[in-house]
FIRO-401141 format. One record per residue (C-alpha): chain; x negated, y negated, z negated. Coordinates in Angstrom, 2 decimals. Example, Ala and Ser with C-alpha at 12.3 -4.5 7.8 and 13.67 -1.06 7.14 Angstrom:
2
PT  A  -12.30  4.50  -7.80
PT  A  -13.67  1.06  -7.14
END
This chain:
253
PT  A  22.21  -27.39  -13.15
PT  A  18.32  -27.22  -12.48
PT  A  17.02  -23.81  -11.18
PT  A  15.06  -23.47  -14.46
PT  A  18.23  -23.56  -16.50
PT  A  19.92  -21.07  -14.13
PT  A  16.93  -18.74  -14.74
PT  A  17.47  -19.14  -18.52
PT  A  21.01  -18.09  -17.97
PT  A  19.98  -14.95  -16.23
PT  A  17.57  -14.19  -19.14
PT  A  20.32  -14.52  -21.55
PT  A  22.57  -12.34  -19.40
PT  A  19.71  -9.64  -19.23
PT  A  19.60  -9.73  -22.86
PT  A  23.23  -8.94  -23.12
PT  A  23.09  -6.16  -20.60
PT  A  19.97  -4.61  -21.94
PT  A  21.92  -3.91  -25.12
PT  A  24.41  -1.73  -23.13
PT  A  23.95  1.91  -22.36
PT  A  24.95  3.51  -19.11
PT  A  27.21  1.89  -16.42
PT  A  28.55  -1.73  -16.80
PT  A  32.12  -1.70  -17.86
PT  A  34.93  -4.17  -17.31
PT  A  36.07  -3.94  -20.79
PT  A  33.79  -3.30  -23.86
PT  A  35.19  -3.00  -27.38
PT  A  33.44  -5.35  -29.94
PT  A  32.63  -3.06  -32.73
PT  A  29.18  -3.87  -34.16
PT  A  27.30  -6.95  -35.24
PT  A  25.18  -6.63  -32.08
PT  A  28.40  -6.55  -29.94
PT  A  29.44  -9.84  -31.57
PT  A  26.10  -11.41  -30.93
PT  A  26.07  -10.25  -27.20
PT  A  29.71  -11.62  -26.79
PT  A  28.50  -14.82  -28.42
PT  A  25.73  -15.10  -25.75
PT  A  28.61  -14.45  -23.09
PT  A  30.59  -17.41  -24.49
PT  A  27.60  -19.79  -24.39
PT  A  26.75  -18.73  -20.85
PT  A  30.35  -18.93  -19.79
PT  A  30.81  -22.41  -21.21
PT  A  27.40  -23.56  -19.54
PT  A  28.50  -22.09  -16.20
PT  A  31.99  -23.75  -16.53
PT  A  30.40  -27.13  -17.61
PT  A  28.20  -27.16  -14.55
PT  A  31.25  -26.08  -12.50
PT  A  29.70  -22.88  -11.55
PT  A  32.87  -20.92  -12.25
PT  A  33.15  -20.20  -8.45
PT  A  30.33  -17.58  -8.89
PT  A  31.27  -13.99  -8.38
PT  A  30.82  -12.60  -11.89
PT  A  30.97  -8.81  -10.67
PT  A  28.24  -9.51  -8.19
PT  A  26.18  -11.33  -10.71
PT  A  26.53  -8.43  -13.19
PT  A  25.71  -6.04  -10.41
PT  A  22.51  -7.88  -9.75
PT  A  21.35  -7.91  -13.43
PT  A  22.13  -4.24  -13.67
PT  A  20.24  -3.35  -10.60
PT  A  17.17  -5.15  -11.96
PT  A  17.66  -3.34  -15.44
PT  A  17.88  0.15  -13.77
PT  A  15.08  -0.59  -11.28
PT  A  17.36  0.06  -8.40
PT  A  16.71  -1.28  -4.92
PT  A  17.87  -4.90  -4.60
PT  A  20.51  -5.83  -2.11
PT  A  18.77  -9.04  -1.47
PT  A  14.96  -9.55  -1.64
PT  A  13.98  -11.72  -4.77
PT  A  12.24  -14.26  -2.69
PT  A  15.24  -14.49  -0.40
PT  A  17.55  -14.88  -3.46
PT  A  15.51  -17.71  -4.83
PT  A  15.59  -19.57  -1.64
PT  A  19.38  -19.24  -1.41
PT  A  19.65  -20.51  -5.02
PT  A  17.54  -23.45  -4.16
PT  A  19.60  -24.15  -1.00
PT  A  22.90  -23.78  -2.90
PT  A  22.00  -26.28  -5.79
PT  A  20.48  -28.84  -3.24
PT  A  23.69  -28.79  -1.45
PT  A  25.62  -29.26  -4.62
PT  A  23.44  -32.22  -5.50
PT  A  23.84  -33.92  -2.18
PT  A  27.79  -33.56  -2.49
PT  A  27.73  -34.72  -6.08
PT  A  25.27  -37.73  -5.71
PT  A  25.65  -38.23  -1.86
PT  A  27.49  -41.51  -2.63
PT  A  24.26  -42.95  -4.37
PT  A  22.02  -41.84  -1.76
PT  A  24.24  -43.19  1.11
PT  A  24.97  -46.63  -0.74
PT  A  21.06  -46.97  -1.42
PT  A  20.10  -46.41  2.14
PT  A  22.60  -48.78  3.35
PT  A  21.77  -51.42  0.91
PT  A  18.08  -51.31  1.73
PT  A  18.64  -51.34  5.52
PT  A  20.76  -54.58  5.07
PT  A  18.40  -56.15  2.59
PT  A  15.49  -55.59  4.73
PT  A  16.96  -58.40  7.04
PT  A  17.28  -60.86  4.23
PT  A  15.11  -63.94  4.33
PT  A  11.87  -63.52  2.34
PT  A  12.30  -59.76  1.94
PT  A  9.07  -57.83  2.87
PT  A  9.25  -54.09  3.44
PT  A  6.23  -51.95  2.74
PT  A  5.16  -48.70  4.71
PT  A  6.24  -46.80  1.63
PT  A  9.95  -48.21  1.81
PT  A  9.41  -50.48  -1.22
PT  A  10.79  -53.96  -0.67
PT  A  9.92  -57.07  -2.53
PT  A  10.72  -60.65  -2.59
PT  A  8.44  -63.19  -4.23
PT  A  10.26  -65.47  -6.57
PT  A  7.06  -67.07  -7.91
PT  A  3.35  -66.50  -6.79
PT  A  0.78  -66.35  -9.52
PT  A  -2.74  -67.40  -9.30
PT  A  -4.48  -64.85  -11.53
PT  A  -6.19  -61.56  -11.03
PT  A  -4.49  -58.45  -9.66
PT  A  -4.64  -55.31  -11.70
PT  A  -6.19  -52.02  -10.70
PT  A  -4.65  -48.66  -11.02
PT  A  -6.54  -48.02  -14.34
PT  A  -5.52  -51.30  -15.99
PT  A  -2.80  -52.12  -18.69
PT  A  -0.50  -54.77  -17.82
PT  A  2.14  -56.76  -19.95
PT  A  5.35  -57.74  -18.06
PT  A  8.76  -58.80  -18.53
PT  A  11.41  -57.09  -16.34
PT  A  15.00  -57.05  -15.69
PT  A  16.42  -53.67  -14.20
PT  A  19.93  -53.63  -12.31
PT  A  21.76  -51.27  -10.06
PT  A  22.56  -52.46  -6.57
PT  A  25.83  -53.46  -7.84
PT  A  24.37  -55.80  -10.36
PT  A  24.90  -53.85  -13.44
PT  A  21.98  -53.91  -15.92
PT  A  20.70  -50.63  -17.04
PT  A  17.36  -52.00  -18.82
PT  A  15.69  -55.39  -19.51
PT  A  12.83  -56.52  -21.60
PT  A  14.01  -59.83  -20.93
PT  A  17.32  -59.15  -22.75
PT  A  15.58  -57.34  -25.53
PT  A  13.18  -60.32  -25.95
PT  A  9.92  -58.24  -25.84
PT  A  7.51  -57.86  -23.02
PT  A  6.35  -54.31  -22.08
PT  A  2.70  -53.18  -21.95
PT  A  1.84  -50.00  -20.09
PT  A  -0.78  -48.61  -17.70
PT  A  -0.27  -49.35  -14.00
PT  A  -0.51  -45.63  -13.10
PT  A  1.95  -44.80  -15.85
PT  A  5.20  -45.94  -14.27
PT  A  7.49  -45.14  -11.40
PT  A  5.52  -45.17  -7.97
PT  A  7.39  -48.22  -6.77
PT  A  6.14  -50.41  -9.78
PT  A  2.55  -48.83  -9.47
PT  A  2.49  -49.93  -5.78
PT  A  3.93  -53.51  -6.45
PT  A  1.92  -54.24  -9.63
PT  A  -1.38  -53.91  -7.67
PT  A  -0.31  -56.56  -5.22
PT  A  0.77  -59.01  -7.81
PT  A  -1.31  -61.75  -9.34
PT  A  -0.96  -62.75  -12.88
PT  A  1.69  -65.34  -13.20
PT  A  3.63  -63.93  -10.39
PT  A  7.35  -62.97  -10.40
PT  A  8.77  -60.55  -7.88
PT  A  11.96  -58.99  -7.12
PT  A  11.58  -55.46  -6.36
PT  A  14.03  -53.31  -4.44
PT  A  13.10  -49.66  -5.13
PT  A  14.33  -46.58  -3.17
PT  A  15.21  -43.65  -5.21
PT  A  12.22  -41.55  -4.09
PT  A  9.96  -44.46  -5.47
PT  A  12.04  -44.64  -8.64
PT  A  13.52  -41.65  -10.57
PT  A  14.61  -39.64  -7.76
PT  A  16.74  -36.49  -8.39
PT  A  15.49  -36.29  -12.14
PT  A  15.94  -39.65  -14.18
PT  A  15.67  -39.22  -17.98
PT  A  19.06  -37.41  -18.87
PT  A  19.35  -40.04  -21.87
PT  A  19.33  -42.87  -19.47
PT  A  22.26  -44.44  -17.62
PT  A  20.57  -43.90  -14.19
PT  A  22.25  -41.47  -12.01
PT  A  20.18  -39.23  -9.74
PT  A  19.04  -40.60  -6.33
PT  A  19.77  -44.27  -7.46
PT  A  18.17  -47.16  -5.62
PT  A  17.04  -49.75  -8.39
PT  A  16.32  -53.52  -8.44
PT  A  13.87  -55.14  -10.94
PT  A  12.83  -58.60  -11.57
PT  A  9.18  -58.17  -12.60
PT  A  6.99  -61.10  -14.22
PT  A  3.31  -60.02  -14.53
PT  A  2.17  -61.74  -17.69
PT  A  -1.37  -60.42  -18.35
PT  A  -3.87  -57.67  -17.55
PT  A  -6.11  -55.67  -19.97
PT  A  -9.10  -54.05  -18.60
PT  A  -9.72  -50.22  -18.53
PT  A  -11.94  -50.22  -21.79
PT  A  -8.98  -51.93  -23.57
PT  A  -6.66  -49.34  -22.18
PT  A  -8.58  -46.44  -23.65
PT  A  -8.74  -48.17  -27.10
PT  A  -4.99  -48.58  -27.14
PT  A  -3.98  -45.09  -25.74
PT  A  -1.31  -44.41  -28.57
PT  A  0.08  -48.08  -28.45
PT  A  0.59  -47.44  -24.85
PT  A  2.39  -44.29  -25.15
PT  A  4.86  -45.71  -27.53
PT  A  5.45  -48.72  -25.15
PT  A  6.13  -46.32  -22.09
PT  A  8.58  -44.35  -24.31
PT  A  10.28  -47.39  -25.52
PT  A  10.35  -49.52  -22.34
PT  A  9.89  -47.43  -19.27
PT  A  11.36  -44.01  -19.98
PT  A  14.66  -45.64  -20.78
PT  A  16.58  -45.34  -23.98
PT  A  20.25  -44.78  -24.54
PT  A  21.03  -48.47  -24.69
END
């Protein structure tokens, strides 16, 4: 669960407890419509906490903190310190949950860097030239049209304009940073294989609708078909947005 979602949970809890008078009780009778609404909020919050496997949280201490805030009591832990501890807690949970992808990605890239023809850039991006083109190289402000085929390091396909049979057009500066860096080095007509570390791809926050887990190292075969100049990019702003949504932010397929 992201920190912002946790804060939303706290906000909902605050609403529930702001409806109560006096000291927080262990058991509260549900007698009014507002009581039912409050209990409904509790069910939703509890289900979300359980879904995120946060049922280990000490609910009594959580309630005490909310009560202290609402009654303007002195906090047992300073707000800044609490935020820092929350951030540390969720980072550790994420490392445990997705550590496999981080470890496998690093091991793959370390081994891949020794393969014949693979070039490793200072950023950590790796590429291998399949076919070298002779055309121009795009600038950061240009639109480009490409065919691409994206896989995980185990070879499983997660997105492919090749499979869809439709090239993708998008601004060079409107995609993941690994692509942005590589495209400016490619000439029209080139086809490269990119090995993109997680931090140059979708990192910890891929589109939740996509099949890409957080911290995944990705592989793309990218063929640069054409470049459109900056003036054309401005004229085709709306079309570009649709292409990005369709091709580069990944759909459910």
